[in-house]
C-alpha positions as CSV (number, residue, x, y, z in Angstrom):
1,X,30.2,187.0,48.6
2,X,27.0,184.8,46.9
3,X,24.0,186.7,47.5
4,X,20.6,185.9,49.2
5,X,18.6,184.2,46.2
6,X,15.4,185.0,48.2
7,X,16.4,189.1,47.5
8,X,18.7,188.5,44.2
9,X,15.4,188.1,42.2
10,X,13.8,191.7,42.7
11,X,10.2,190.1,43.4
12,X,8.1,191.6,46.3
13,X,5.8,190.1,48.2
14,X,2.9,191.5,47.4
15,X,3.8,195.1,44.9
16,X,0.0,195.9,46.2
17,X,2.4,197.2,49.4
18,X,4.2,200.8,50.1
19,X,6.4,198.1,52.2
20,X,6.8,196.0,49.4
21,X,8.0,198.9,47.1
22,X,10.1,200.0,49.2
23,X,12.5,196.9,49.0
24,X,12.0,197.0,45.7
25,X,12.9,200.3,45.7
26,X,16.4,199.0,47.9
27,X,17.0,195.9,44.9
28,X,16.3,198.4,42.1
29,X,19.1,200.1,42.7
30,X,21.4,197.7,44.4
31,X,20.5,195.6,40.4
32,X,21.9,198.9,39.2
33,X,24.7,199.1,40.4
34,X,25.8,195.9,39.8
35,X,24.6,196.8,35.4
36,X,27.4,200.0,36.4
37,X,30.0,198.1,37.6
38,X,29.6,195.5,34.5
39,X,29.2,198.7,31.7
40,X,32.4,200.5,33.3
41,X,34.5,197.2,32.7
42,X,33.0,196.5,29.3
43,X,35.6,195.8,26.1
44,X,34.9,197.3,22.2
45,X,33.1,200.5,22.9
46,X,32.9,202.9,20.0
47,X,33.4,206.2,21.9
48,X,32.7,209.7,20.1
49,X,36.9,210.1,20.5
50,X,37.6,206.7,18.8
51,X,35.2,207.1,16.7
52,X,36.5,211.5,15.3
53,X,39.9,209.5,15.1
54,X,39.2,206.6,12.4
55,X,36.7,209.9,10.6
56,X,40.0,211.8,10.3
57,X,42.3,209.4,9.3
58,X,40.0,207.3,7.2
59,X,41.6,204.4,8.5
60,X,39.5,201.6,9.6
61,X,39.1,200.8,13.6
62,X,38.9,197.5,14.6
63,X,37.3,196.6,18.3
64,X,37.0,193.8,20.7
65,X,34.0,191.5,20.2
66,X,33.7,190.0,24.1
67,X,36.6,188.4,26.1
68,X,36.7,185.5,24.1
69,X,39.1,187.5,21.8
70,X,37.1,188.0,18.7
71,X,36.4,192.1,16.9
72,X,34.9,193.2,14.5
73,X,36.4,195.6,12.0
74,X,34.2,198.6,10.7
75,X,35.0,200.3,8.1
76,X,35.3,203.9,7.2
77,X,32.5,204.0,5.6
78,X,30.4,202.0,8.1
79,X,31.7,204.8,10.0
80,X,30.3,207.7,8.3
81,X,27.1,205.4,8.2
82,X,27.4,205.6,12.2
83,X,28.2,209.6,12.3
84,X,25.2,210.6,9.4
85,X,22.7,208.1,12.7
86,X,23.6,210.2,15.1
87,X,23.3,213.5,13.2
88,X,19.2,212.4,11.8
89,X,18.6,211.2,15.6
90,X,20.1,214.6,16.7
91,X,18.2,216.5,14.9
92,X,14.9,214.3,15.2
93,X,14.6,214.4,18.6
94,X,15.7,218.3,19.1
95,X,19.0,217.4,21.1
96,X,19.2,220.8,22.4
97,X,15.6,220.7,24.6
98,X,15.5,218.5,27.6
99,X,13.0,215.8,27.2
100,X,10.5,214.9,24.2
101,X,6.6,215.2,24.7
102,X,4.9,212.1,25.8
103,X,2.4,211.1,22.0
104,X,6.4,211.9,20.0
105,X,7.7,209.1,22.1
106,X,5.4,206.6,21.1
107,X,5.3,207.4,17.8
108,X,8.5,207.3,17.1
109,X,8.5,203.8,18.7
110,X,9.1,200.7,16.9
111,X,5.8,198.5,16.1
112,X,7.2,195.9,17.4
113,X,8.4,197.3,20.5
114,X,4.4,199.1,20.6
115,X,3.4,195.2,20.4
116,X,5.9,194.2,23.3
117,X,4.8,196.5,25.8
118,X,0.9,194.7,24.8
119,X,2.1,191.7,27.2
120,X,3.7,193.5,29.7
121,X,2.1,192.6,33.1
122,X,1.7,195.6,35.2
123,X,3.1,199.0,35.9
124,X,3.1,200.4,38.8
125,X,4.1,203.8,40.1
126,X,5.2,204.0,43.2
127,X,7.6,207.0,44.2
128,X,7.6,210.4,43.3
129,X,10.9,213.0,43.9
130,X,10.7,216.4,42.8
131,X,10.6,215.7,38.9
132,X,11.4,212.5,39.3
133,X,8.6,209.5,38.4
134,X,9.7,205.7,39.4
135,X,7.7,202.7,38.2
136,X,7.9,198.8,39.1
137,X,7.1,197.0,35.8
138,X,7.0,193.4,35.0
139,X,10.0,191.5,33.7
140,X,10.4,188.3,31.4
141,X,14.2,187.7,32.6
142,X,13.5,189.6,36.1
143,X,10.5,189.8,37.5
144,X,10.1,193.6,37.9
145,X,12.2,196.3,36.2
146,X,12.8,200.5,37.4
147,X,11.6,202.5,34.9
148,X,12.5,206.0,35.8
149,X,10.7,209.1,33.9
150,X,11.8,212.7,33.9
151,X,9.0,215.2,33.7
152,X,11.0,218.2,32.4
153,X,8.1,220.6,32.9
154,X,7.1,220.1,36.4
155,X,9.6,223.1,37.8
156,X,8.3,225.5,35.0
157,X,4.9,224.7,35.4
158,X,4.6,224.3,38.8
159,X,5.4,227.4,39.7
160,X,4.9,230.3,37.3
161,X,0.8,228.0,36.1
162,X,-0.3,229.9,39.2
163,X,-3.9,230.0,38.0
164,X,-4.2,226.8,36.4
165,X,-5.4,223.6,38.7
166,X,-3.0,221.0,40.0
167,X,-4.6,218.5,37.7
168,X,-4.4,220.5,34.7
169,X,-0.9,221.1,35.1
170,X,0.0,217.5,36.1
171,X,-1.9,216.6,32.6
172,X,0.5,219.3,30.9
173,X,3.2,218.3,32.3
174,X,2.6,214.5,31.6
175,X,1.5,215.1,27.7
176,X,5.0,217.2,27.8
177,X,8.1,216.1,27.6
178,X,10.1,213.7,29.0
179,X,12.8,212.0,30.0
180,X,13.4,208.1,30.4
181,X,15.2,205.2,31.3
182,X,14.7,201.6,32.4
183,X,17.1,198.9,33.3
184,X,16.3,196.1,30.9
185,X,18.7,195.3,28.1
186,X,16.4,196.6,25.4
187,X,17.0,199.9,26.8
188,X,20.8,199.5,27.3
189,X,21.6,198.6,24.4
190,X,19.4,200.1,21.6
191,X,17.8,202.7,23.2
192,X,19.8,204.5,25.8
193,X,23.0,205.9,23.5
194,X,19.6,207.2,21.6
195,X,18.3,208.9,24.5
196,X,21.8,210.5,25.2
197,X,22.0,212.3,22.0
198,X,18.5,213.0,21.6
199,X,18.5,214.9,25.1
200,X,15.8,212.8,26.7
201,X,18.2,210.4,29.0
202,X,17.6,210.1,33.0
203,X,20.8,210.1,34.1
204,X,23.0,208.4,35.7
205,X,23.5,206.6,33.7
206,X,24.8,208.2,30.6
207,X,24.9,206.5,27.6
208,X,27.8,207.7,25.0
209,X,29.2,204.3,23.4
210,X,28.0,203.8,19.6
211,X,25.4,201.1,19.7
212,X,27.3,199.6,16.3
213,X,25.7,196.1,16.5
214,X,22.3,196.1,17.9
215,X,20.8,199.4,17.1
216,X,23.7,201.3,14.3
217,X,20.6,202.5,12.7
218,X,19.6,204.3,15.9
219,X,16.3,203.5,15.1
220,X,13.1,203.2,17.5
221,X,12.8,205.4,20.5
222,X,11.0,203.6,24.0
223,X,11.2,199.5,24.7
224,X,8.3,198.0,26.0
225,X,8.6,198.4,29.2
226,X,8.8,202.5,28.8
227,X,6.3,202.4,26.7
228,X,3.8,200.9,29.1
229,X,4.3,203.4,31.7
230,X,3.4,206.2,28.9
231,X,0.3,204.9,28.8
232,X,-0.1,204.2,32.5
233,X,0.7,208.1,32.9
234,X,-2.0,209.6,30.7
235,X,-4.4,207.8,33.2
236,X,-6.5,210.1,35.9
237,X,-5.1,208.0,38.9
238,X,-2.1,208.6,37.8
239,X,-2.5,212.2,37.4
240,X,-4.0,212.4,40.7
241,X,-0.8,212.1,42.3
242,X,1.0,213.6,39.7
243,X,-1.3,216.8,40.7
244,X,-1.2,216.4,44.4
245,X,3.3,215.9,44.2
246,X,2.8,219.7,42.3
247,X,0.1,221.0,45.2
248,X,2.8,220.2,48.0
249,X,5.3,221.6,45.6
250,X,3.3,224.9,45.5
251,X,3.1,225.4,49.2
252,X,6.1,224.6,49.6
253,X,7.9,227.8,51.8
254,X,11.5,226.1,50.9
255,X,13.5,226.1,47.7
256,X,11.1,225.0,44.9
257,X,14.7,222.9,44.3
258,X,14.5,221.5,48.3
259,X,12.9,218.2,46.4
260,X,10.4,215.4,48.6
261,X,11.1,211.9,48.0
262,X,7.0,210.3,48.6
263,X,6.7,206.5,48.6
264,X,3.0,205.7,47.4
265,X,0.9,205.6,50.7
266,X,-0.9,201.8,50.5
267,X,-4.0,203.6,50.2
268,X,-2.8,205.7,46.5
269,X,-1.3,202.2,45.9
270,X,-4.9,200.8,45.8
271,X,-6.1,203.6,43.7
272,X,-3.6,203.7,41.1
273,X,-3.4,199.7,41.0
274,X,-7.1,199.6,39.1
275,X,-6.4,202.0,36.4
276,X,-6.7,200.3,33.5
277,X,-3.8,199.8,31.8
278,X,-1.7,199.1,34.8
279,X,-2.2,195.7,34.5
280,X,-3.0,194.2,31.9
281,X,-5.2,190.3,31.5
282,X,-5.1,187.2,29.3
283,X,-8.4,186.4,27.5
284,X,-8.3,183.2,29.7
285,X,-8.2,185.4,33.0
286,X,-10.5,187.9,30.8
287,X,-13.4,184.9,30.7
288,X,-12.9,183.7,34.7
289,X,-13.8,187.5,36.3
290,X,-16.5,187.4,33.9
291,X,-17.7,184.0,34.8
292,X,-17.0,185.3,38.0
293,X,-18.8,188.1,37.7
294,X,-22.0,186.1,36.5
295,X,-22.0,183.4,39.4
296,X,-21.9,186.5,42.5
297,X,-24.8,188.0,39.6
298,X,-26.8,184.4,40.1
299,X,-26.4,184.1,43.9
300,X,-27.3,188.1,44.4
301,X,-30.5,187.4,42.5
302,X,-31.4,184.3,44.2
303,X,-31.1,185.7,48.3
304,X,-33.3,188.6,47.0
305,X,-35.4,186.1,45.6
306,X,-35.4,184.8,48.8
307,X,-36.3,188.0,51.0
308,X,-39.9,188.6,51.9
309,X,-39.4,192.3,52.0
310,X,-39.0,192.0,48.6
311,X,-41.3,189.7,47.3
312,X,-43.5,192.2,49.0
313,X,-42.3,195.5,47.7
314,X,-42.3,193.4,43.8
315,X,-46.1,192.4,44.0
316,X,-46.6,196.2,45.4
317,X,-45.0,197.7,41.9
318,X,-47.3,199.4,39.0
319,X,-46.9,199.7,35.9
320,X,-46.2,203.0,35.1
321,X,-47.9,205.6,33.7
322,X,-46.6,207.5,30.4
323,X,-48.1,210.0,28.3
324,X,-45.1,209.7,25.9
325,X,-45.7,209.2,22.3
326,X,-44.6,205.9,20.4
327,X,-41.7,206.0,19.2
328,X,-40.3,206.6,15.5
329,X,-39.9,203.1,13.2
330,X,-36.3,203.3,13.5
331,X,-34.5,203.5,10.4
332,X,-34.1,200.1,7.9
333,X,-30.5,198.8,8.4
334,X,-28.5,196.4,7.2
335,X,-28.2,192.6,9.1
336,X,-24.8,191.8,11.0
337,X,-23.3,189.0,10.7
338,X,-24.0,186.6,13.4
339,X,-21.0,184.4,15.1
340,X,-21.5,180.9,14.4
341,X,-22.6,179.2,18.4
342,X,-23.6,176.0,18.5
343,X,-23.3,173.5,22.0
344,X,-22.1,174.2,25.7
345,X,-20.8,177.6,24.5
346,X,-24.4,178.0,23.1
347,X,-25.8,177.0,26.6
348,X,-22.7,178.9,28.4
349,X,-23.9,182.1,27.1
350,X,-27.8,181.6,27.2
351,X,-26.8,181.3,30.8
352,X,-24.9,184.7,30.9
353,X,-27.9,186.9,29.1
354,X,-30.8,185.1,32.0
355,X,-28.5,186.4,34.8
356,X,-27.7,189.9,32.8
357,X,-31.8,190.7,32.3
358,X,-32.5,189.3,36.0
359,X,-30.2,192.5,36.9
360,X,-31.6,194.3,34.5
361,X,-35.0,193.3,36.0
362,X,-34.4,194.0,39.3
363,X,-33.4,198.1,38.2
364,X,-29.4,196.8,38.9
365,X,-28.2,197.4,35.2
366,X,-29.3,199.1,32.5
367,X,-30.1,197.0,29.6
368,X,-27.8,198.4,27.0
369,X,-25.0,198.3,29.2
370,X,-25.0,195.1,30.3
371,X,-25.8,193.2,26.3
372,X,-22.7,195.7,25.2
373,X,-20.2,194.2,28.1
374,X,-21.4,190.8,27.3
375,X,-20.6,192.1,23.0
376,X,-17.8,192.9,23.8
377,X,-16.4,190.4,26.0
378,X,-17.7,187.6,23.4
379,X,-17.1,190.1,20.9
380,X,-20.7,189.1,19.4
381,X,-22.8,192.1,18.1
382,X,-25.4,193.2,20.5
383,X,-27.8,193.0,17.3
384,X,-27.4,189.3,17.8
385,X,-27.6,188.5,21.2
386,X,-30.6,190.8,21.1
387,X,-32.1,187.6,18.4
388,X,-31.1,185.0,21.3
389,X,-32.8,186.9,24.0
390,X,-36.2,186.6,21.6
391,X,-35.2,183.1,21.0
392,X,-35.1,181.9,24.3
393,X,-37.6,184.2,25.2
394,X,-35.2,185.7,28.2
395,X,-37.0,189.3,28.2
396,X,-40.0,187.8,29.5
């Protein structure tokens, strides 16, 4: 029976609403069932028993490669190298202890996965089920993937740390031992087996088929989607949600093992969607947002200039008297290398500075903060901006 294409994409109409997140959760569960069905029918799986058998016999193992009749042969040397990789990974991640600290997960990940994580558009916490966090993370092949993070120290700290505030406990839990899972192919074919033997997998599913083709050296740790979630997990807004969950756990009179599934409310989703790292902007989007801010600021200044009360207050303003000593002469600093700016780019920059200086004069924004914001957005030294202000007499 053919599925409705509009429902098989996993893309909710508005990812900021609780209703849409519930729909994504339903679609993600259906997608995971499909993945599990395909995996259970897989061929050419190098299982632990098969690896042990051929390591003892010393014979090559021949496995199917896909479903087109192709095969792949692995020698005794290949199998020994695979076994050494397993032993090394088990020691590296301390397989006897559940979960791995957040910082270690980030440090053990490959640089290319870290770079790819910067391109992930969004990662949003939408559900908490006891010690398990559910995130909707934007993807490429699919509009979004489900990433699950289990906080391995949640139950212990929620019960034992009665003197600590819920927020302090949440920070300790989020930065402590974590287990991970993602629905993307990178995690499934490169890292899920590694997470299993390292003791930091969220199961089901629990993978025991060795990644003999894609990651035989068992290098790396997290896919780009998980890395994006780990960066979001450190933000205050998400920690506040976890702290609230810890507080509810500490207040309940039932068994601690009686988990309470909680979808974030629309208000909580709105709060977490505003923090840095939840979403990422392209340089073009950042410029558009900056220009929109300048436009609204100009309109506010123009409106204020027309206001009779504002003009009266401005006319009554007097210079503030001060008995302060003259400032000490500033030490000589090395000249800053200026950025070459000309033409329309220069005119646009001058227009932006004129608007910002208007806000500064109206006491609507501190001068240092205003120039720092333009400096970071335009990648132009503050000293050069000051020189342009003097040149164009924008300070008068």
